[in-house]
Structure formats: C-alpha cells, structure tokens
C-alpha positions in Angstrom: 0.1 -0.2 0.0 1.6 3.5 -0.6 2.2 5.8 2.4 1.1 9.4 2.6 2.4 10.7 6.2 4.1 7.8 7.9 4.5 6.6 11.5 7.4 4.6 13.0 6.5 0.3 13.3 8.2 -1.8 15.6 8.0 -5.4 15.9 6.3 -7.4 19.0 9.1 -7.7 21.6 8.5 -11.6 22.6 10.1 -10.9 25.9 7.4 -8.5 26.4 5.0 -9.3 29.3 1.2 -9.1 29.3 1.2 -6.1 30.6 3.4 -4.5 28.4 2.2 -5.8 25.1 -1.0 -4.7 26.8 0.3 -1.2 26.8 2.5 -1.0 23.6 -0.9 -2.4 22.0 -3.2 0.3 23.7 -0.5 3.1 22.3 -0.3 1.8 18.7 -4.2 2.3 18.7 -4.4 5.8 20.1 -1.3 7.2 17.9 0.9 8.5 21.1 2.9 5.0 20.3 4.7 3.3 17.6 2.8 0.9 15.6 3.1 -2.8 16.0 4.3 -6.0 13.7 3.8 -9.9 14.6 7.3 -10.3 12.6 10.4 -7.9 11.6 9.3 -6.1 8.9 11.6 -5.2 5.8 10.7 -1.1 6.6 10.6 1.2 9.7 7.8 3.5 8.5 4.0 2.9 7.3 1.1 4.9 6.6 -0.2 6.9 9.7 -3.6 5.0 9.5 -1.7 1.9 10.0 -1.7 0.9 13.8 -0.8 -3.1 13.9 0.7 -5.1 10.5 0.1 -8.7 11.3 2.0 -11.7 9.2 -0.3 -14.5 8.1 0.2 -17.4 5.5 -3.5 -17.9 5.1 -4.0 -21.5 4.0 -2.1 -20.9 1.0 0.8 -20.5 2.6 1.9 -17.0 0.8 2.8 -14.9 3.1 1.0 -11.5 3.7 1.9 -8.7 5.9 -1.9 -7.4 6.7 -2.2 -3.8 7.3 -4.8 -2.6 9.5 -6.6 0.8 11.6 -6.6 1.7 15.0 -10.5 2.3 14.3 -11.0 -1.5 12.3 -10.1 -3.0 15.0 -11.9 -1.1 17.6 -14.5 -1.4 15.7 -13.9 -5.2 15.6 -14.2 -5.1 19.3 -16.6 -2.8 20.3 -18.8 -4.8 17.7 -18.2 -8.2 19.5 -18.8 -6.7 22.6 -22.6 -5.7 21.8 -23.1 -8.9 20.2 -22.2 -10.8 23.5 -23.8 -7.4 25.4 -20.2 -7.3 27.6 -20.5 -4.5 29.6 -16.8 -2.7 31.5 -14.8 -4.6 34.0 -15.8 -8.3 32.3 -12.7 -10.0 31.6 -11.3 -11.8 28.5 -9.1 -15.3 29.2 -6.4 -15.5 26.7 -5.8 -19.0 25.0 -4.5 -17.8 21.7 -1.1 -16.6 20.4 -1.1 -13.1 20.5 1.1 -13.4 16.9 -2.2 -14.1 15.2 -4.9 -11.5 15.2 -6.6 -13.7 17.2 -4.7 -13.3 20.0 -4.7 -9.6 19.4 -8.3 -9.0 19.7 -8.6 -10.3 22.8 -5.7 -8.0 24.2 -7.8 -5.0 22.6 -11.0 -5.8 24.0 -9.2 -6.3 27.1 -8.2 -2.5 26.6 -11.6 -1.3 25.4 -13.4 -3.0 28.7 -10.9 -1.9 31.5 -9.0 -5.1 32.1 -6.6 -7.2 31.7 -6.5 -11.3 30.5 -6.3 -13.9 32.4 -4.9 -17.6 32.2 -6.8 -20.7 32.0 -6.3 -20.9 35.6 -8.1 -17.7 36.3 -12.5 -17.2 35.7 -13.0 -15.2 33.4 -16.2 -13.7 31.1 -15.7 -14.3 27.5 -12.8 -16.7 26.1 -11.5 -17.2 22.5 -10.7 -20.4 21.6 -10.1 -23.0 18.2 -11.7 -26.2 17.8 -8.3 -28.2 18.6 -9.2 -27.0 21.9 -12.5 -27.5 22.4 -12.0 -31.1 21.7 -9.1 -31.2 24.2 -11.4 -29.8 27.0 -13.6 -32.1 26.1 -11.5 -34.9 25.6 -9.9 -35.0 29.5 -8.6 -31.5 29.8 -10.3 -30.5 33.1 -8.9 -28.0 34.3 -10.0 -25.9 30.9 -13.0 -27.6 30.4 -14.1 -26.2 33.9 -12.9 -22.9 32.5 -14.5 -22.7 29.7 -18.2 -24.1 31.5 -17.4 -20.9 33.4 -17.5 -18.5 30.9 -20.4 -16.4 29.5 -19.6 -17.2 26.0 -17.3 -19.3 24.4 -15.2 -17.7 20.7 -14.6 -20.6 18.3 -13.0 -19.8 15.1 -10.3 -20.8 13.2 -11.7 -23.7 11.5 -15.1 -25.5 10.9 -16.6 -26.9 13.8 -18.1 -29.9 13.5 -21.9 -30.2 14.5 -21.0 -33.5 17.0 -18.4 -31.3 18.8 -21.2 -28.4 19.3 -23.3 -30.5 20.5 -21.1 -32.1 22.9 -19.6 -29.1 24.6 -23.3 -27.4 24.8 -24.4 -30.4 26.1 -21.3 -29.7 28.8 -22.8 -26.6 30.4 -19.8 -24.3 27.1 -22.3 -21.7 25.9 -20.3 -21.3 22.2 -20.1 -19.0 19.6 -18.7 -20.1 16.2 -16.9 -17.5 14.5 -16.1 -16.9 11.2 -13.2 -14.2 9.8 -9.5 -13.8 8.9 -7.0 -11.0 9.0 -7.9 -9.2 7.0 -11.2 -8.4 8.3 -9.9 -8.0 12.1 -10.6 -11.6 12.5 -14.3 -12.7 13.2 -17.2 -10.5 12.0 -19.4 -13.6 11.7 -20.7 -14.8 14.7 -23.4 -18.0 14.4 -23.9 -17.1 11.1 -25.0 -13.6 11.4 -22.3 -10.9 10.6 -21.8 -8.1 13.7 -22.4 -4.2 13.4 -21.0 -3.0 10.2 -20.0 -5.4 8.1 -22.1 -6.8 5.8 -22.4 -9.6 3.6 -22.7 -11.0 -0.1 -21.8 -13.8 -2.1 -20.1 -12.9 -5.4 -18.7 -16.5 -8.0 -19.8 -18.7 -4.3 -17.6 -16.7 -2.7 -18.4 -14.8 0.4 -17.9 -11.4 0.1 -17.5 -8.8 3.1 -17.5 -5.5 3.2 -17.9 -2.6 6.2 -15.2 -0.8 8.4 -13.2 -3.8 10.2 -12.0 -4.9 6.7 -8.1 -3.9 6.6 -6.4 -0.8 4.7 -4.2 -3.6 2.4 -1.7 -6.0 1.9 2.2 -4.0 2.7 3.2 -5.2 -0.6 0.0 -4.1 -2.1 -3.7 -3.1 -2.3 -6.3 -5.2 -1.8 -8.2 -6.5 -5.2 -11.8 -4.7 -4.3 -15.5 -6.4 -6.7 -17.3 -3.2 -6.3 -15.7 -2.0 -3.0 -16.4 -6.0 -2.1 -13.3 -7.8 -0.2 -14.0 -11.4 -2.0 -12.9 -14.1 0.0 -11.2 -17.8 -0.8 -14.6 -19.4 1.1 -17.1 -20.4 -0.5 -20.6 -20.4 0.8 -24.1 -19.8 1.3 -27.0 -17.4 2.4 -29.9 -19.0 4.2 -32.7 -16.6 6.0 -29.9 -14.0 6.0 -27.0 -16.3 8.0 -23.8 -17.4 6.0 -23.0 -20.9 5.6 -19.3 -21.8 5.1 -19.5 -24.8 2.5 -15.2 -24.8 2.3 -12.4 -23.4 0.8 -11.8 -22.3 -3.1 -8.4 -22.3 -2.7 -8.3 -26.7 -1.3 -9.9 -28.2 -4.0 -7.6 -30.3 -6.3 -8.5 -32.2 -9.7 -8.4 -35.3 -10.0 -9.3 -37.1 -12.7 -10.4 -34.0 -14.0 -12.8 -33.0 -11.2 -13.5 -30.4 -8.9 -13.2 -32.5 -5.1 -13.3 -29.7 -2.0 -10.9 -31.6 0.8 -12.5 -29.0 3.6 -15.8 -29.9 2.4 -15.0 -33.8 2.3 -13.6 -33.3 5.7 -17.2 -31.7 7.1 -18.8 -34.1 6.0 -17.3 -37.1 7.2 -17.0 -35.5 10.7 -20.2 -34.7 10.8 -20.8 -38.8 9.4 -18.7 -40.1 12.7 -18.8 -37.8 14.9 -15.4 -37.3 14.9 -13.1 -34.3 14.4 -9.7 -36.5 14.6 -10.5 -37.2 10.4 -8.4 -34.7 7.4 -8.6 -34.6 4.0 -5.3 -33.9 2.2 -4.1 -34.9 -1.3 -1.3 -37.0 -2.9 0.3 -37.0 -6.0 -0.8 -39.1 -8.4 0.5 -40.2 -12.4 -2.8 -41.2 -13.4 -4.7 -39.0 -12.1 -3.2 -35.9 -11.1 -4.0 -36.0 -7.3 -5.5 -38.0 -5.3 -7.8 -37.7 -2.4 -6.6 -39.6 0.9 -7.9 -39.6 4.3 -6.0 -39.4 7.3 -7.4 -40.3 10.7 -6.9 -41.7 14.6 -9.7 -43.9 14.4 -10.6 -47.0 13.1 -12.8 -46.1 10.2 -12.0 -48.0 6.8 -12.8 -46.5 3.6 -15.2 -49.0 3.1 -17.4 -47.4 5.6 -16.3 -43.7 4.5 -16.7 -44.7 0.2 -20.2 -45.5 -0.4 -21.0 -42.0 2.0 -19.0 -39.8 0.0 -20.3 -41.6 -3.5 -23.8 -40.8 -2.9 -23.2 -36.9 -1.5 -20.6 -35.8 -3.8 -20.0 -38.1 -6.5 -17.8 -41.4 -7.9 -15.0 -39.1 -7.8 -15.2 -38.1 -4.2 -14.2 -41.9 -2.9 -11.2 -41.5 -1.3 -8.2 -43.4 -3.1 -6.2 -44.1 0.2 -6.7 -44.3 4.4 -3.9 -43.2 6.6 -4.4 -44.4 10.5 -1.9 -42.0 12.4 -1.3 -41.7 16.2 -2.2 -38.4 16.2 -3.5 -35.6 13.3 -1.0 -31.8 12.5 -1.9 -28.9 13.3 -0.7 -25.2 12.3 -0.1 -22.6 15.1 -4.5 -21.5 14.5 -5.5 -24.7 15.1 -6.4 -25.6 11.5 -4.6 -29.6 10.1 -1.2 -29.3 8.6 -2.0 -30.8 5.0 1.1 -30.8 3.9 3.0 -32.0 6.6 0.8 -35.0 6.1 1.2 -35.1 2.7 4.8 -35.4 3.6 4.9 -37.9 6.1 2.8 -40.1 4.9 4.5 -40.4 0.7 
C-alpha cells in the first residue's frame, strides 16, 4: 500500500510480558506510540493510518503482511462486545497466541473493557479458542473444560466446528459462539452465521464477500483487489435466511481425474457422519489422476465405511484412494490441520 504521511513501526518484542504488550498495543491504537508488527518487516515506517501489521500465511502458505487501522480494530472489538452484551469490567482469558489476530483481539477487547486478560487458571467472562482446544477440553483436559464452563460465551473460530463437537460442548454447559473471519477482516466478523454490526455480507461467484469498517487497509506489499467495494474471500458459502454457511475453501480444491474435490467439504461431511473431528482430507500426486484424495484419521474407520457415503453425497470421484491411520493429527499454530505435513509424512 502507498504511504502518505508515515509513522514508526516496531516488531512486537517476545520479551514483553502481557501487561507490557497490552500497553504498547494501547499506545499503537491511540497513536501515542509506534505501530506494531507481529514479525520483522523490511521497513520501519508505515502509513499513519496503520496501527498493527499482522503477518499471515493464510491457507495457501504465501506470506502476507496485513495492515490494520486502529478504527477497524476498535470497531471489531466494540461490535463483538455489543453482540456478547459485554460490559466494562468483564474479563477475557487469553488462550491463543499473540502473533495471530485472534490472540491480539483478546488484548484489544480487554483494553476496551478496562481489564487485563487472564489465563486458564482464572475465571473469565469470555474467551476465544480454536476447535482443537475445544476437542481437548472435552477429551480429558479438565482444567480447560472447567474454565470454558465458567465463561458466559466461548468464541470458537480459526477452522470448521463440527456440529457434533458443538453439541457435545453445549451438553456440558459451554456456551459456544462459532465465529468466521480472517486477518483481513480484523478477525471474526460473523458470529453464528450473523454479521456483526458494521459488516455487510454477500456471495460473489460462490465466494463469501465482506464489506465494512472492520476490513483491513490492505497488504503492505499491495492494495486489496476489491470487487465493487467488496473484499471477496477464498471461502465458498451460501446465505440462507440471512445467515451465512461456509461450504469450504475455494483454494483447497484438488483436481482428480478432471473432477474438482473440496478437501474441507469432504472433511466436514465425514466428521459429521462419524461424529469425530479426527479426520483430515488431503491430496497426494498421482501419475494417472493428477491428484488423489487421501484420508488421515486417528480412529478405526475404514475406506469401506466412508466411500459409499462420499459417493452418494459428492459423486463417484469423491471416493478416497488411500486411508492412513495416524497416532495424532498435525495442526498449524492457529488450529487448522496441516495437510501439507500429512502429505509429506505419508508419501
């Protein structure tokens, strides 16, 4: 993005404690201190409107530096609090890394409420986690489970949340709010299918499109390519009765024998059918089909159990070619399955 007037930007120091990080972030938002970045940049000045630069590889692995304004970040925090009916003095717990927008948002929300975030060992009013953490809470992490049960609301984002996992959590009195968003929208902007205040929603060429004050200024490397003012995401979706449903990633499709297959759609369907999150779809190269669909799971499921269901739902091309039983599913730091590692480890 092009600069007009500039301000200093410094990387977040990993040696800062939580109070120091929150103070520096508050100064960046108010303009009384330098802007902050989550990684070392090749520049030490940015446009004066930039308060925070968050480096993200997204789902494609191509690194981008997303420039966020103070007004967008604060708007996101306030619309979140409006949705949750939060009030000054309420407390968030920080259970996500602060080099991701989701973790930084917890700090910004805490600034807005005049509090400091706590850890899992303390009681909180609100928290934000990824589906993997929710699975662990339900799978034996008693401290985390107790913490989540004590919250008024638990935001779950960063990846698909299966209906089975949500139901299990709600049966244990965890108040789940499923969020959708990305770094480019200052984090979550759709809660349980409904856009937050200030966000407009559309579907353009089958993909979810967003518009509103929470949308980032652009990338440091280049401006956003907007479609008539809309930021068009890489997520496929549909709107039913005013609520958005995410169908999968436009950029996680593979082509096997000339047929397109959405890995996230396959994954989500299998997870719903077999009531487990421990199923991941990934691709491997194949001399005949170009790519072949593979499944990794920690369970004792078989291809014979999966294939008929997938063929009926998606067509014969969606039958997996290989099944790998693994001891654990590898995840990226924000909780999304690491498909590339699965493909490499099982080559």
